[in-house]
FISE-468342 format. One record per residue (C-alpha): x, z, y; chain. Coordinates in steps of 0.25 Angstrom, whole numbers, plus 5000, padded with zeros to 4 digits. Layout:
FISE-468342
      x      z      y   chain
      X      Z      Y       A
...
END
This chain:
FISE-468342
      x      z      y   chain
   5000   5000   5000       A
   5005   4997   5014       A
   5007   5007   5024       A
   4996   5013   5033       A
   4994   5003   5045       A
   4988   5014   5053       A
   4974   5016   5059       A
   4967   5004   5065       A
   4961   5005   5079       A
   4948   5000   5074       A
   4941   4998   5061       A
   4947   4987   5052       A
   4938   4975   5053       A
   4936   4975   5038       A
   4929   4988   5038       A
   4918   4982   5047       A
   4907   4972   5044       A
   4898   4966   5055       A
   4884   4967   5049       A
   4877   4962   5062       A
   4883   4957   5075       A
   4875   4961   5087       A
   4875   4956   5101       A
   4876   4969   5109       A
   4891   4973   5111       A
   4890   4985   5120       A
   4879   4995   5114       A
   4881   5008   5107       A
   4887   5009   5093       A
   4880   5016   5082       A
   4887   5020   5069       A
   4876   5021   5058       A
   4884   5031   5048       A
   4879   5032   5034       A
   4890   5031   5023       A
   4902   5036   5031       A
   4898   5049   5036       A
   4910   5054   5043       A
   4917   5054   5057       A
   4932   5053   5052       A
   4938   5041   5046       A
   4925   5032   5047       A
   4928   5018   5050       A
   4913   5015   5054       A
   4913   5026   5065       A
   4927   5021   5070       A
   4921   5007   5071       A
   4909   5012   5078       A
   4917   5020   5088       A
   4926   5008   5090       A
   4915   4998   5093       A
   4908   5008   5102       A
   4921   5009   5110       A
   4922   4994   5111       A
   4908   4993   5116       A
   4910   5005   5125       A
   4898   5010   5119       A
   4894   5024   5112       A
   4893   5026   5097       A
   4883   5035   5089       A
   4883   5038   5074       A
   4869   5037   5067       A
   4866   5042   5053       A
   4853   5039   5046       A
   4848   5049   5036       A
   4839   5043   5026       A
   4827   5051   5021       A
   4833   5048   5006       A
   4844   5039   5002       A
   4844   5036   4987       A
   4840   5050   4983       A
   4849   5058   4992       A
   4846   5073   4991       A
   4851   5086   4997       A
   4864   5085   4990       A
   4867   5072   4998       A
   4860   5075   5011       A
   4866   5088   5012       A
   4880   5083   5011       A
   4878   5071   5020       A
   4870   5079   5031       A
   4880   5090   5032       A
   4891   5080   5033       A
   4883   5072   5044       A
   4881   5085   5052       A
   4896   5087   5052       A
   4898   5072   5056       A
   4889   5073   5068       A
   4897   5085   5073       A
   4910   5078   5071       A
   4905   5065   5077       A
   4901   5072   5090       A
   4913   5082   5091       A
   4924   5072   5088       A
   4918   5059   5093       A
   4906   5062   5102       A
   4898   5052   5094       A
   4883   5056   5092       A
   4877   5056   5078       A
   4862   5051   5076       A
   4855   5055   5063       A
   4843   5047   5060       A
   4833   5049   5048       A
   4824   5038   5043       A
   4824   5024   5040       A
   4838   5019   5043       A
   4834   5005   5046       A
   4825   5010   5057       A
   4833   5022   5062       A
   4847   5015   5065       A
   4841   5002   5071       A
   4832   5010   5080       A
   4844   5019   5085       A
   4852   5006   5088       A
   4841   5001   5097       A
   4839   5015   5104       A
   4854   5016   5107       A
   4856   5001   5110       A
   4867   5000   5100       A
   4876   4988   5099       A
   4883   4991   5085       A
   4879   4998   5073       A
   4891   5002   5064       A
   4887   5006   5049       A
   4894   5011   5037       A
   4896   5002   5025       A
   4889   5005   5012       A
   4887   4996   4999       A
   4874   5002   4996       A
   4862   4993   4997       A
   4852   5003   5004       A
   4861   5005   5016       A
   4865   4990   5016       A
   4851   4987   5017       A
   4848   4996   5028       A
   4860   4990   5036       A
   4854   4976   5034       A
   4841   4980   5039       A
   4847   4988   5051       A
   4855   4975   5055       A
   4842   4967   5055       A
   4835   4978   5064       A
   4846   4981   5074       A
   4844   4968   5082       A
   4854   4958   5087       A
   4861   4967   5097       A
   4867   4977   5087       A
   4879   4974   5078       A
   4881   4981   5065       A
   4894   4984   5059       A
   4897   4990   5045       A
   4910   4998   5042       A
   4915   5001   5029       A
   4921   5015   5031       A
   4918   5020   5017       A
   4928   5012   5009       A
   4943   5011   5011       A
   4943   4996   5010       A
   4930   4990   5016       A
   4921   4985   5005       A
   4920   4971   5010       A
   4935   4970   5012       A
   4938   4976   4998       A
   4930   4965   4991       A
   4920   4954   4994       A
   4914   4955   4980       A
   4909   4964   4969       A
   4921   4969   4962       A
   4921   4971   4947       A
   4929   4984   4946       A
   4940   4992   4952       A
   4951   4983   4947       A
   4945   4971   4955       A
   4943   4979   4968       A
   4956   4988   4968       A
   4966   4978   4972       A
   4957   4973   4983       A
   4956   4987   4989       A
   4970   4991   4987       A
   4974   4978   4994       A
   4966   4982   5007       A
   4970   4997   5007       A
   4982   4995   5016       A
   4972   4990   5026       A
   4961   4999   5025       A
   4967   5012   5020       A
   4972   5017   5034       A
   4970   5029   5042       A
   4958   5030   5052       A
   4959   5029   5067       A
   4956   5041   5076       A
   4942   5040   5080       A
   4940   5043   5095       A
   4927   5046   5102       A
   4920   5034   5107       A
   4921   5030   5121       A
   4907   5032   5125       A
   4897   5043   5121       A
   4883   5041   5116       A
   4873   5042   5127       A
   4863   5052   5121       A
   4864   5063   5110       A
   4858   5061   5096       A
   4847   5070   5092       A
   4851   5083   5087       A
   4852   5084   5072       A
   4847   5097   5065       A
   4857   5096   5053       A
   4853   5109   5046       A
   4838   5105   5046       A
   4841   5091   5042       A
   4850   5096   5030       A
   4840   5106   5026       A
   4829   5096   5026       A
   4837   5086   5017       A
   4841   5097   5008       A
   4827   5101   5005       A
   4823   5087   5003       A
   4834   5084   4993       A
   4835   5098   4987       A
   4834   5093   4973       A
   4848   5090   4973       A
   4855   5101   4981       A
   4868   5100   4990       A
   4881   5102   4984       A
   4891   5113   4989       A
   4904   5109   4984       A
   4906   5098   4994       A
   4906   5101   5009       A
   4901   5089   5017       A
   4907   5083   5029       A
   4920   5076   5034       A
   4928   5088   5035       A
   4925   5093   5021       A
   4928   5079   5016       A
   4942   5079   5022       A
   4944   5093   5016       A
   4941   5088   5002       A
   4950   5076   5004       A
   4962   5083   5010       A
   4959   5098   5013       A
   4970   5108   5012       A
   4963   5117   5003       A
   4957   5108   4992       A
   4958   5094   4997       A
   4959   5083   4987       A
   4971   5076   4993       A
   4978   5089   4996       A
   4975   5098   4983       A
   4968   5090   4972       A
   4974   5075   4973       A
   4985   5077   4962       A
   4975   5079   4951       A
   4966   5067   4954       A
   4972   5056   4946       A
   4973   5065   4933       A
   4960   5074   4934       A
   4950   5066   4942       A
   4943   5061   4929       A
   4941   5075   4923       A
   4928   5081   4926       A
   4933   5095   4924       A
   4943   5093   4936       A
   4934   5090   4947       A
   4944   5095   4957       A
   4953   5083   4954       A
   4943   5074   4961       A
   4943   5072   4976       A
   4929   5078   4979       A
   4927   5067   4990       A
   4916   5059   4984       A
   4904   5066   4992       A
   4912   5064   5005       A
   4915   5049   5002       A
   4901   5046   4998       A
   4895   5052   5011       A
   4907   5046   5019       A
   4911   5060   5024       A
   4926   5055   5021       A
   4932   5042   5021       A
   4938   5036   5008       A
   4948   5030   5017       A
   4952   5043   5022       A
   4953   5049   5008       A
   4962   5037   5003       A
   4971   5038   5016       A
   4973   5053   5014       A
   4976   5051   4999       A
   4986   5040   5002       A
   4993   5050   5011       A
   4996   5059   4999       A
   4998   5049   4988       A
   5012   5053   4986       A
   5008   5066   4981       A
   4999   5061   4970       A
   4999   5045   4970       A
   4991   5044   4957       A
   4980   5053   4962       A
   4979   5045   4975       A
   4979   5032   4968       A
   4967   5037   4959       A
   4960   5043   4971       A
   4961   5030   4978       A
   4956   5022   4966       A
   4943   5031   4966       A
   4942   5032   4982       A
   4945   5018   4985       A
   4944   5008   4974       A
   4932   5014   4966       A
   4924   5018   4978       A
   4926   5005   4985       A
   4923   4998   4971       A
   4910   5005   4971       A
   4906   5001   4985       A
   4910   4986   4981       A
   4900   4987   4970       A
   4889   4992   4978       A
   4892   4983   4989       A
   4893   4970   4981       A
   4883   4973   4970       A
   4869   4976   4975       A
   4864   4981   4962       A
   4875   4992   4962       A
   4865   5002   4956       A
   4858   4994   4945       A
   4861   4987   4932       A
   4861   4974   4940       A
   4874   4978   4946       A
   4881   4979   4933       A
   4890   4967   4928       A
   4883   4958   4919       A
   4891   4962   4907       A
   4887   4977   4909       A
   4872   4973   4912       A
   4872   4965   4899       A
   4878   4976   4890       A
   4869   4987   4896       A
   4857   4979   4893       A
   4861   4975   4879       A
   4862   4990   4876       A
   4850   4995   4885       A
   4841   4997   4873       A
   4852   5004   4864       A
   4848   5017   4858       A
   4852   5029   4866       A
   4855   5042   4860       A
   4849   5049   4871       A
   4839   5045   4882       A
   4837   5054   4894       A
   4828   5053   4906       A
   4833   5054   4920       A
   4828   5068   4922       A
   4835   5072   4909       A
   4848   5067   4914       A
   4846   5072   4928       A
   4844   5086   4922       A
   4856   5084   4912       A
   4848   5085   4900       A
   4856   5077   4890       A
   4863   5080   4877       A
   4876   5078   4883       A
   4882   5090   4890       A
   4893   5083   4897       A
   4883   5073   4904       A
   4874   5085   4907       A
   4886   5092   4914       A
   4889   5079   4922       A
   4875   5078   4927       A
   4874   5093   4931       A
   4888   5092   4938       A
   4881   5081   4947       A
   4868   5088   4949       A
   4874   5101   4953       A
   4887   5097   4960       A
   4883   5084   4965       A
   4895   5077   4958       A
   4899   5073   4945       A
   4914   5070   4940       A
   4917   5055   4941       A
   4920   5055   4926       A
   4907   5061   4922       A
   4899   5052   4931       A
   4904   5041   4922       A
   4900   5048   4909       A
   4887   5053   4915       A
   4882   5039   4919       A
   4886   5033   4906       A
   4878   5043   4898       A
   4866   5040   4907       A
   4867   5026   4902       A
   4868   5031   4888       A
   4856   5040   4889       A
   4845   5031   4896       A
   4837   5019   4893       A
   4846   5009   4899       A
   4856   5006   4909       A
   4846   5004   4921       A
   4841   5018   4919       A
   4854   5024   4917       A
   4860   5018   4930       A
   4847   5022   4938       A
   4848   5037   4932       A
   4863   5038   4935       A
   4862   5033   4949       A
   4850   5042   4952       A
   4857   5054   4947       A
   4870   5051   4954       A
   4864   5048   4967       A
   4855   5061   4966       A
   4866   5071   4962       A
   4880   5066   4966       A
   4884   5070   4980       A
   4890   5056   4981       A
   4878   5048   4975       A
   4872   5036   4981       A
   4886   5030   4982       A
   4892   5017   4977       A
   4902   5025   4969       A
   4890   5032   4962       A
   4883   5019   4959       A
   4895   5012   4954       A
   4898   5024   4945       A
   4885   5023   4939       A
   4886   5008   4937       A
   4900   5009   4931       A
   4895   5019   4921       A
   4882   5012   4917       A
   4884   4998   4921       A
   4899   4995   4919       A
   4901   4992   4934       A
   4916   4991   4937       A
   4919   4993   4922       A
   4921   4984   4910       A
   4914   4982   4897       A
   4918   4991   4885       A
   4915   4992   4870       A
   4900   4989   4868       A
   4892   5001   4863       A
   4877   5005   4862       A
   4870   5008   4876       A
   4883   5006   4884       A
   4886   4992   4879       A
   4899   4988   4886       A
   4898   4999   4897       A
   4909   5009   4896       A
   4905   5021   4887       A
   4908   5036   4889       A
   4904   5047   4880       A
   4905   5062   4878       A
   4917   5061   4869       A
   4925   5053   4878       A
   4923   5063   4889       A
   4928   5074   4880       A
   4941   5066   4878       A
   4943   5066   4893       A
   4940   5080   4898       A
   4934   5093   4894       A
   4919   5090   4893       A
   4915   5104   4889       A
   4923   5109   4901       A
   4916   5100   4910       A
   4902   5104   4905       A
   4906   5119   4907       A
   4911   5116   4921       A
   4899   5109   4925       A
   4890   5120   4919       A
   4898   5130   4927       A
   4897   5122   4940       A
   4882   5120   4938       A
   4880   5135   4936       A
   4888   5138   4948       A
   4881   5128   4957       A
   4867   5133   4954       A
   4872   5148   4956       A
   4878   5144   4970       A
   4865   5136   4974       A
   4857   5148   4971       A
   4866   5158   4978       A
   4870   5149   4991       A
   4857   5142   4994       A
   4853   5146   5008       A
   4839   5143   5016       A
   4844   5130   5023       A
   4846   5124   5010       A
   4861   5123   5012       A
   4870   5129   5002       A
   4883   5136   5004       A
   4895   5128   5000       A
   4899   5129   4986       A
   4913   5129   4981       A
   4919   5115   4978       A
   4919   5112   4963       A
END
């Protein structure tokens, strides 16, 4: 890799796409934030401030809170809203930028706000997921000819459209393309200064405590987690804090222990922050490069997961519109799955039985309980978990639907490209190859209980989860307070 070229004065052009060119060059700039919920290291915010200064115009950040997005509940809304509360304060205190929070139909709320403030430019985050892309298309139609719309990929280290212009078959086909561009894009960020002009009016006050309490009540069926504190400051602490930061204290074991479900501390713990955009993947990769001499194999393994695998997931969801259905699988996988769809299953479980961990497999039950009570499941277990759902349901369509439903409902990083691709890899062979044919699975890669026993202490993992579930239930009973918020639980 070449040396760091230093921070750019503005965002690299490859990070920005013009979705719509408008005729008004001088009005205010609005940054519609949704995927990248942070002030630090945010190329979309950097671009919005830069454009505002070029236009000698003020800038505001707008966030639209959906009534319900793909089954999000207290676990997700609590984490996100607490992070946004901190973000609003940081925006105002460090940059004097107002934060507007809207609730309702985004394709009505955002265009109406643009009209009210006479905006000339809307800057948006990039996402490969079709719902938000559909909202963007509709907003572009509604904003009128005067408003430009720019999309910025601040989520990936290498912007999705720069890394590849097509659907990639797997990690081996996209890895070299990404690595070739890392010297250009894996750089430090410029220091963001306050914009040259202030917004004319103050945004409506936000009663964060009441808003959070209302959302927690609505989604109370899946309560908040306590082991992961939300917000940018907490995210940086997990990355490189002096007490227990991943890069400062835990990095050296990553390459050897990350696939062992009994060693969760070997993992980075960054996935909730990356999912909600409370930390930049580019910042994580950049800081890891600074310590590579200490543990080169660990940093290389971390980069593979953080950059190549995450961006491969975005590539799949961006270029494959059927990223969450059997139609999105390769032809060989669809054929082999359908050839074996009618095969006899040893067990058949309903979605309700699976959700309650009522199977004959104690290892699978443990993985499900880990997800339900802790909001996370070890990555190795996610593969086993999804493959057993294929084995225990009526066919691949039902298996995939149940896996995605459970993942999105309970995982703190649910409703994410990596989650969809994880389910598609396990059940539909996406980014994988055909293996020896067998009943039910066909040529899809097989995993079983005996194979897990050869890789790690299965009984130890089951006991570990049982203990965590008991402790979590006990803390929940002891620490619940009237507002619905729970005292922070120790990290696990």
